[in-house]
matplotlib code that plots the C-alpha trace (Angstrom):
import matplotlib.pyplot as plt

x = [-20.5, -20.4, -23.4, -24.5, -24.2, -23.8, -20.9, -23.0, -23.3, -19.6, -18.8, -21.1, -20.2, -16.4, -14.0, -10.7, -11.4, -8.8, -9.2, -7.0, -7.3, -8.5, -6.0, -3.5, -3.5, -4.5, -1.4, -1.6, -5.2, -4.8, -5.8, -9.0, -12.5, -14.5, -17.3, -19.3, -19.5, -21.2, -22.7, -24.5, -26.0, -22.6, -22.2, -19.8, -18.0, -15.8, -15.3, -15.0, -12.6, -12.4, -8.8, -7.0, -9.3, -9.0, -11.8, -10.2, -12.2, -10.7, -12.3, -13.0, -15.2, -16.9, -14.5, -14.7, -11.8, -8.4, -5.9, -3.7, 0.0, 2.8, 0.4, 2.6, 5.6, 3.7, 2.1, 5.6, 6.8, 3.8, 4.2, 7.9, 6.9, 4.2, 6.2, 7.1, 10.8, 10.5, 10.9, 12.4, 9.0, 6.0, 2.5, 1.5, 4.7, 4.2, 0.7, 1.8, 4.5, 1.9, -0.5, 2.3, 3.0, -0.7, -0.8, 2.2, 0.5, -2.7, -0.8, 1.0, -2.1]
y = [-8.4, -8.1, -7.4, -8.8, -6.4, -6.4, -5.8, -2.9, -1.2, -1.4, -0.2, 2.8, 3.5, 3.3, 5.6, 3.6, -0.1, -2.8, -6.6, -9.2, -13.0, -15.3, -15.7, -13.5, -11.0, -13.0, -12.0, -8.4, -8.1, -10.0, -7.0, -6.3, -7.9, -7.6, -5.1, -6.8, -9.8, -10.7, -14.0, -15.4, -18.6, -20.4, -19.2, -16.7, -14.5, -12.0, -10.0, -6.3, -4.4, -0.6, 0.2, 3.6, 5.0, 1.9, -0.6, -4.0, -6.9, -10.3, -13.5, -15.8, -14.2, -10.9, -8.7, -4.9, -2.6, -2.8, -5.5, -4.6, -4.0, -5.7, -7.6, -10.7, -8.7, -7.1, -10.4, -12.1, -9.3, -9.7, -13.4, -13.0, -10.6, -12.9, -16.1, -18.3, -17.9, -14.2, -14.6, -11.2, -9.4, -9.8, -10.5, -6.8, -5.6, -8.0, -6.7, -3.1, -3.8, -5.6, -2.6, -0.2, -2.4, -2.5, 1.3, 1.5, -0.9, 1.2, 4.4, 2.9, 1.1]
z = [24.0, 20.3, 18.1, 14.8, 11.8, 8.1, 5.8, 4.2, 7.6, 8.2, 4.7, 5.2, 8.8, 8.9, 7.2, 7.5, 7.2, 6.6, 6.2, 7.7, 7.2, 10.0, 12.8, 11.0, 13.8, 16.8, 18.9, 17.8, 18.9, 22.1, 24.3, 22.4, 21.9, 18.7, 18.8, 16.0, 13.7, 10.5, 9.4, 6.4, 5.1, 5.6, 9.2, 10.7, 8.2, 10.1, 13.3, 13.5, 15.8, 16.3, 17.3, 17.2, 14.5, 12.3, 11.6, 11.4, 9.8, 10.4, 9.3, 6.3, 3.7, 2.8, 4.7, 4.2, 3.4, 1.8, 2.7, 5.6, 4.9, 6.9, 9.1, 9.1, 10.2, 13.1, 14.0, 14.1, 16.5, 18.7, 18.8, 19.9, 22.6, 24.0, 23.7, 26.7, 25.8, 26.7, 30.4, 31.1, 30.9, 33.1, 31.7, 32.0, 30.3, 27.5, 26.9, 27.1, 24.4, 22.2, 22.6, 21.5, 18.5, 17.6, 17.8, 15.5, 13.1, 13.0, 12.3, 9.3, 7.9]

ax = plt.figure().add_subplot(projection="3d")
ax.plot(x, y, z, "-o")
ax.set_aspect("equal")
plt.show()
């Protein structure tokens, strides 16, 4: 279950934060659930993930951290791994490969 927080708390509490647009990393983060979210007068702003020493903020507005590099490239690779056309790998193997890809992304970000 994720908890409600503020952008200020994330800014003060995380050391390595990156921001990713809404749904720009949905396949890359398929194995993880957000730990927190923020909202304001217009509703939900963004979700927060803690993955491999990286705080990932993904959403619409007010996100904390620098823009992530190469996220589209990694998302494209994750999408290809999880696609229905990839019939040689089982469900578990696909998710293991995406997790390895996410770890690589977090190390270079």
